[in-house]
N, C-alpha and C positions, 0 to 999 in steps of 0.2 A: 505494500499499499504507499501512497505518495502523499506527505503529510504534510502541510504547510504550520507553521509558529509566528506569530505576529507579535511586536511588544517594542521596548523601547531600547535602548542605549544605554542608560539609567544601571548605574549598580543592585538599587532597589527591586529592578523588576528583571533584568538579564539574570542576577544570579540564582535566584528560586527556581528559573526557569534551564539553564544551561543542563542540571540533574535530567529534567524532562527532555530535552531531546534527546541526550543521550539512551535513555530507556525508551524512546520510541525504536531509537537506532537499534538496540541490543538484542529488542524484538523483530527484526529482522524489515525493517520498514524505512524509505527513503523520507530523509525532514530536509524542507527546504526553510530556513528562519529567513522571517523579511525583516529586519531592525529598521524603526525609526529612530534618526538622529534626532537625540534631545538635546537643548541646545547645544548642536555645534557636535555631539560626542560622536565617538568614531567606536571599532573593534581592534583593540590591539593584538597584535601576533600571541602572546599568552592568551590570551581567551579563545582567539581563534581555530587554536590548537585544544581547548576543551571538548569542541564541537565536532570532535572526529569526519569524519567523511559528509557534515552538512552540507547546503547549499545554503550559503551567505549570499542574500542578498539587499545592499540599502536603496530603501523606498520612502523618501520625503524626509521631513527634519517639520520638528513641532518645539514652540520657546514654553517653558514653564511660566516664564513673569507673568505673562499675562493673566493667568491662574489667578494672582493674589492681587488681582488689578479689578476693576470696574466690570460685575457682574454682567451688567447689560451690553459688554463687549463683546460678550464668549459667544453668541448664537452669532449675530453678522461676522465673525471671526471665522466659524465653522464653518458658514456656506461660501463663504470664498476664498477657502484652504483648496489648494489643490491636492492632498493626501488623498481624500477618496476619490478622484482619477488614477494619481498613481498605485496606490493599492489595489484595484479593480482591475489593472494592466497588471500589472504584479500577477495576480492571482490567474489571471487565465491566461497569460505567458509560463506560468512553472507549473500550471495545469492538477494540481494536486486534489487527491480525492476526497482531501477534508481539512478544514483549515482549524487551528485552533488561537482563539483570538483576545490577548490579553484585553481584560474590559478596566482601563482604565480613562476616565473622564477626555486625558489630554487624549487621546486617541479614536475618540467619537467621530472625526471624518474615514480615520480608517475602516472603523465597521460597518459606514454608508458604504464604503467602497467595495469591501465584504461582500453587502446583501446586495449591492449592484452586480456582483463580478457571476451571482448565480455559483460558488460556488460550498456546499455547505458546510457550518460552520457551527463549532462550538466556543461558549468564554471559559473563562479562567481567572481568576484577579490572586490580585498580589497586594491586595490588604481586605480589609474588613468591611469596607463598602459594601461589598454583594448581598452581607446577609445582613448589616444592620438596619433594626427600622428607622423610620423617616423622623421622628420624634428626637434620634438623636445625633442627628444631622441637619440642625438646625442653622448654625452659619454656613453650609454649604446650600441649602435650599436654593435662592437666586441662582448658583450656577446649575444647580441638578437639571432644576425647570428650563433653562437654556439647553442644555444638553438633552432632556428628554425629548422638548418639542423641536431640538433637529432631529433627531434621532426617528422617532414615530412618524415624522414625515418623511420619512426617509424607507420605510417599511421594517425598520427593526425594533424587537419586542423591548417594552419598557414596563417593568414593574413601579408602579407608585407606591408600592408598602417599603420599597427600600431606596427609591430614587437610583436606581442602577439599570442597567441592559439589561435583558435577556436574550438567550440562543432558542430556538425553540426543539433544537436536538441535546443540547450535555452542556450543564453548568456545573464548573468544578470549582471548588471552594478550598483550597489549601488551609483548613484550623479543623480545630477539633470542641467537642461537646463541652470539655474544661472550660474552655477560653469565652466562648462563645456563649455557654448557657441555654436558658430556655426562650432568652428573646432572639433568640435566631432567626431570620426567616428563612425556611428552608421548605416549608410546603410548597413552592411552586417548580420546584422540579433540579433545587441544588443539592450536588452530593458533598456531603464533608469528608476530604479525602486523607486527614494527617496534615501534619505541619510541614513547613517548608524546612531548608538550612539542616540536612542529614548531611554528613561524611561525603567528601566530594571535591573532588578540584575543579574551581571555580576559573581558574587563571586569572584573580587578582591575590592571592598567598603573597605576603613578603613575609621578610624578616623583621625580627621585632629582640633585639637585644636587650631590651629594658629588663625579659623577662625574667633575666638570670639577674638581674638587679631588686627582685620582689621582697621585702623584708616579711620572712612567712611570720614573726613572732605581730603582725598586726591585718587588722580584716584588709581584706584589698575592694578597691571601690574604682570599679572603670566608668570612665566618661565621653563618651560618644555623640556628637549631635549628628552624623550621617556624614557624606560625601556631597551632601548642596547646600543642607544649615546648620553647617559649622559657623559660618562667616557671621557670628555675632559676637565680638571679641567681648563687650560687657558682660554679656549675660552669659559667656562660658567660662569667664574669670572669675565670675558672681557663684557658680556653679560649685567649681573645684575647689575654691575656698572654703565654698562650705563644706563639702566633703574633706578636706583637710582638717576642719574646725574639728573634728568627731577625733583624730586621733588616728586617721586610717593611713594606708600607704595607697597613693591613688596615679592611675594609669589615663592620661588622654589621648586622644586622637585629637589634631587643632589643625589638622588641615597647612598652612603657611603662617600660622599668626601664633607661633613658638615665642617668638620673639617679642611681640605684641604683648604679649599676656604677662611676663615679666614673672613667670612663675616661682614658685620656692624651688629649691636646687632637687629637693628629693620628689618631686612631683614628677614621675615618667610622662613623658611625652614622646609622639611620632607625630608625623601627615597624616600615614594609615596604619593602621596594626591588624594584626591577625585576628580579627574579632572574636572568631569561635575559639582559637585557642586560646586566648584572654582571658574569654567569659566563665571557660572551664574552671580557670582558678578565681576569678574574682567571687565578692561574697554579694556585690552592690552591683547592678548595672543604672548609671543615670543614663537618660535616653531621650531624644525626641521623639520616637513610637514609631517610626519606620515599621513598616510592617516584619520587612525581613532581621531587623533587629529583635523586635520582640518574637519572634518565634525561634530565633538560634540561643532568645537567652532563656525560655522555658525549655528550649532542650535541654540547656546547660542548667536548668535549676537554680538562677540565677534572679533573686529578688531583683524589682523595678521600681526605679523613680523615675515617673514619664512626666518628662514636659513637652506639651505638644506646640508645633510651632505653627504648622502649617496645615491646609488640605487633609487626607485620612486621617494624619496624628492625633486629632480628637476623639478620631474612634474607637483608636487604638487603647487610647487610655484609657477610655470608657472602661471598655470590656476587664483589659488586664486590673483594673480595679476594681470592678462589682466581681471577679474571678477569684483576687486576693491574692493576686500576684503581685503584688505590688501597690504602688500610690501614686498620685499624679500631682501636679501643681500647674495652677496656671502659671505664665509665662511671668504674667502682671505679678503676681504672688510671689515669685522668687527674691529671695536674701539670703545672705549665708546663715543664718538663723534658720532660716525655712528649710535650706536644704541640709543642713547640720541634725534638724531634729528629725527629718525624713530619714534618713540615712541612717540616724541613732536607732526609729523605730524599725527599718527594715535589717537592722544588725541583732534585735533581739531574737532569741531563740523563740520564746514564749506566744511569741504572734505569729509563728508557726506557717509565714509565708512561704519558706522554703521545704515544709513540709507536704502544703501544697501542692508545690512545683512537682515535687518528686513522685506524688500520687497521680500527677497526668503524665507521666512519663509513657506510661504502657501506650494511651492513646497514640501519641507523639505518629508512630508510624514511617512507612518512604511515601511522601506525595508523591515524588516523581514518578514511582513505578506504576500506584495506582491511578494516577491521572493517564498514563501510556494504556494501562487496562482497559480503562474507559471512552476512550481516544480511538483505539483498534475496534474494540464493541460497536462503539456507533458505527465508524467507517462499515467496519464490516457489515450491519443490519443494511445501510444505506444499499451496499454494492448487492446484497440479496435480493432488497428491492428493484433494482433496476436492470436484476436478471428476469427476474417474476415476468 
C-alpha cells in the first residue's frame, strides 16, 4: 500500500510522527512524507536519515505568527493561501492509496487540499485539541470559528463539540485515558492509541555533557519552553530562578539566551538538550505545555509545572492538572516565589504526583505501531470496497 503523511517541519509535529512513518514502512508500505515548511523550517540530513526509504516532498509553507494575531485575519488568510492547491496537486502526483493528515489548524488549507484531491484521508493530532470540549477552548474560539467556517465550506467535516476537523474514515488521537479522562470527546469516532514519545531515533538527538555534572544529592528540575516559545528571557529567567530558590539542581534548555539570562554558575544550560534522556533523570519538569513535551514527561513519570504560553498549550495544562500529573501557572501569575512554591509541591511525595504517573505507565503503549495498524486497516477496507 502507498500511504501519504502530511505534517509540518516543526519539532513538536515531526518528532512524534517519525516513528509512525517508520512503523508504516516496517509493515511493508511505501510512505510519502509531505512536509509543509513552518516559518521557513527545513528537513536536515540527520533527520532525513531517520525516515528510511520514505519519499519526502516539501509542499508549501505556513507562518506561525498570524495565529497569535487578530483572529479575524485567519479566514481571509486561509482563503488566499496557495497551500490547498499545492497539497491537492502533490497528492494527485504522488497517488497514495490513503493519506494521514496532521490536524493542526495551521494546516487547515492543506486539509482543504486533501479533500479536493479525492484521496481518502484520516486525521491525527499532535495535541489534545481533537478531544478537548469546546468550553475548555474559550481563548481559541475566534480562531476556531474562522477555521471551522473555512473547512466546512470546502467539504471537510468539523466537530462543533471540540472545534476541530474530522475525517469520515479514521481519526487517531495519540493519548491515554488517564490524561484526558471522562471529558474527552471520543464518541464521534476518535480512537485513543497511546502516547507519542516512545524510544527511537528522531534525528534531533544531541550530546549534553551537563548530565555528568548533576549533583545527585539534590532534586533535579528541568526547564524548557520548547524550540519556538523559549524566546521570553524575562519569563524564562524568573522561572529558572524560582526553581533555584528551592535548592534544586536546575537544567535549562535556553536556545541562544544563555548569556542574556546571566544565570548562576551551577545552573546547567544548553541551547537544546536530549529531552527524553534528561526527563528520565529529572524530578520536576517546568514546561510550556507543548504536547510532545507533556507526553514525554508522562512516559518518564516526571511531574510537571505547565506554564502555557500560546495556541494549544492551555489545553494540555488543563488536562495535566485535572489528571493529577502536575500543576499549572498562568504566565501573568509567574514569580520566583510562585514557581518555588509549585516546585516544592511537586517534589512532595505525599502529594502523589509521581505515583499517579507511574500508575499510568501501562496505558502509554506504542502509539506509532497502533497508528500504523489503524491506517493499514483503513486502507485495506477501502481497497476491498473498490474491488467489489
